[in-house]
N, C-alpha and C positions, 0 to 999 in steps of 0.2 A: 537475605542478598534470594535475586530473586533468579529465580532456574530459566532456564529454557523453556519446558515445560509450561510454567507457570506466563511468563508470557506468549507463549504460542495458545493457551488456550484465551486468557483476554482478549489481543488479538479476535481471536477466531470469535471472539462470545459478539463482539460490535461491530464483525463483518460477516453477522450467517450468512450462507447460501447452503439453500434449503439442498442442489442438485449442484456440484460444481466446484472447482476448488477457491481452496480457503486465501485468505486474504495477502499470506504467507507466499503462499502459490504463485497467485496474482503478481504481489513484487517480484521475484526471483522472476516471472518473465518477461520485466522489461531490467533486470538486475542479476543478468543468472552468474555473471563474478562475483558478485558483492561478498560479504562475509554475513556473519549473521547481526555482529553487531550493526553492519550498514546497513543490510535492510530493517533492521529495526530502529537505526535513526531516519532513512527516508520515509518509513509507513508515516512513525508519530510525530516528525517535525517537518513535513514536505507535502503531507496531502493532510486533508481536513477530515482524517482519519484521530475517536471513532466516531464521532457524528455530525462533522461541521460541512454538508456536504452540501453542494448551489445548486440542487434542482429547481427549475428545471435546466439551468445554464450549462452545467456541468454534465445533464446528464438524464435521465426519465426515475432510476433510482441507486440506490447508495452505489456498487456496484460500479457503475459506469460512470459516477461521479468519480470514483476511486482509482479507477482505469483512465480516465482524462488526466488525472492529477500527475498520476504515475511518470504517463509517457511527456508531459511537458514537463516537469525534473527531470526524468531520462533524456530529452534532447536539450535542454541546458546544460544538460555535466558532458555530454556528446558537445556540443557548441563549444564549450570552458576549455575543452580538450583540443580545439582547431589549432 
């Protein structure tokens, strides 16, 4: 069974940010109330993570692409709740 630390290490390996927030911290910005399980679902199932980025369509860097995809999913969730 994979531990939370194993998952965090794997996620941060694929979206390294030299200076700044980790992939988990970025996802938390868009889903602050989500559980750990929900955050993992969003990262793995609703974004191009870990390596399927649409550069330059979604941004110039993996982090920009990741943020755009998180924002789009967050908007669709919010829209579904209306």
